[in-house]
RODOTOR-136267 format. One record per residue: x, y, z of N, C-alpha, C in turn. Coordinates in steps of 0.001 Angstrom, whole numbers, plus 500000, padded with zeros to 6 digits. Example, Ala and Ser with C-alpha at 12.3 -4.5 7.8 and 13.67 -1.06 7.14 Angstrom:
REM residues 2
513190494310507800512300495500507800513200496700507800 512850497750507080513670498940507140512900500030507870 
REM end
This chain:
REM residues 95
073823750170372385074423750254373531073515748619374149 073602747074374726073033746600374825073470746471376433 072083746585377233072019746668378173070638745987378642 071283745035380276069857744509380557070576744587382154 069025744394382966069505743998384244069340742537384689 069899742413386035069785740634386043070234740713387560 069321739516387951069558738914389251070346738130389099 072225738368389652072570737416390076073218736930391501 073872735455391322074726735259392592075868734528392162 076496735051392958077992734694392944078261733396394069 079138732453393268079094731215393999080612731511394812 080538731094396175081753730875396861082969730058396263 083786730525397101084961729666396892086228729550397806 087698728723397791088223728345398865089573729953399002 089129730449398070089956731918397898088767733384397767 088400733463398331087185734665398520087967736069397684 087075736575397482087609738227397044086499738880396684 086353740179396908085514740991396829085749741668395107 084834741739394659084289742599393266083555744112393477 084312744690392757083372745999392525082911746629391080 082203747600391682080988748141390006081793748322389498 081670747929388342082639747446386883084075746789386557 083007745429387362083770744120387355083646743904385497 084757742831385129084319742816383689084785741598383455 083749740539383878084183738961383269083258738965381778 083372737729382132082804736581380220081370736026380829 080594736171380175079028735795380264079060734616379489 078586733905379877077950732205378940076548732757378735 076399733139377551074112732915377164074201731818375937 075070731579375241074943730714374373075543729702375010 075641728057374591076067727115374637077538727306374586 078233727754373327079630727800372705079853728884372601 079590729658373224080109731147373392080231732079374226 081195733136374657081188733639375754080920735279374840 080336735987375726080388737171375763080723738345376892 081552739314376480082314740114377316081060741211377957 081359741222379021080870742421379627080669743796380582 080280744571380989080557745419382082079611745304383320 079582745109384468078536744626385306078739745864386481 077731746436386690077372747565387403076325747131388450 077000747781389939076070747457390868075210748864391267 074113749134391255073347750528391240073351751015392789 073128749753393474073010749940395468073645750053395941 075269749261395373076439748818396508077613748954395920 078776749592395978079749749414395589080948748480395479 080307746987395877080858745475395938079772744501396081 080869743400395763079942742158396063081267740971396328 080673740369397276081550739148397910081312738276397170 082145737284397373081477735504396837080381734818397852 078962734800397156078259734025398275077213735224397797 077503736478397483076135737239397678075494737385396434 074442737628396697073137738137395319072427739621395207 072670739365394135072579741140393952071871741541392505 071044742430392335070472743220390993071211744052390769 071759743284389184072887744710388640072490744475387352 073545745870386547072925746643384909074504745555384729 074022745199383214075106744695382352075507745041380731 076503745426380510076615745927379085077240745237378793 076697744487377365077423743641376660078316744524375447 079127744483375575080328744879374005079901744669372821 079237743869372885079165743279371179077426742144371297 076745743024370475075536742395370529075420740746369884 076378740703368805076337739009368388076958738095369119 077546738517370356078112737268371197076880736646371631 075914737447371855074759737020372424073334736743372027 073855737058370285072842736334369608071005736913369725 070437736358369415069107736618369894068471736148370766 069297735569371465068739734720372896068579735598374107 068774736904374113068583737419375543067061737763375597 066634737485376136065064737709377057065026737720378275 063621738133378600063474738129380151063518736714380647 064202736287381618064026734710382190065297733905381608 066012734806381211067117734020380150067994733856381055 068352732833380975069902732397382269070814732322381192 072028732648382938073293732399381738074226732357382836 075750732343382764076677732263383861077859732929383502 078520733332384862079297734558384864080562733654385543 081888734166384332083241733452384069084461734363383835 085322733229384700086545734369384633087402733501384102 088205732350384751088656730975384644088253730126384416 086960730154385493085893729273385805085005729900385787 083557728898385657082243729493386012082242729896388032 081972731747388072082090732463389393080580732595389853 079769731919388533078356732784389079077102732358388159 075911732735388671075319732390387779073939733675387693 073255733945386511072270734759386874071061734918385831 070143735780386207068942735851385091068239737008384651 068225736984383071067900738532382789066201738578383159 066076739678384027064906740765384756064516741272383666 065084742312382828064835743392382394065814743553380968 065123743881380268065957744033378917065792746159379049 066952746434379269067093747801378918067093748873377964 068398748060376930068464748885375968068950748121374950 068378747234373648069040746385372572069125747902371345 069472748714371524069950749024370020070852748960369698 
REM end
């Protein structure tokens, strides 16, 4: 399992919405590649656009983020457009 803890910020939008724990966006860690994963919110049920939170992310495939993840690594959160940004604050499990 490939899990990290990260501090994220969701961008505001003209069409505000709420996302729930279990949210499955794409993450752009390496410039040319997107990585699929699941975002869990350990201390809340949901986030709204504009919110900042500490989250846990589980990546589906370690190869899609390469060896590029370490504490302090920045990444972006995507759907059809970029919806937020984050910074790795802890590597939980990288086996």
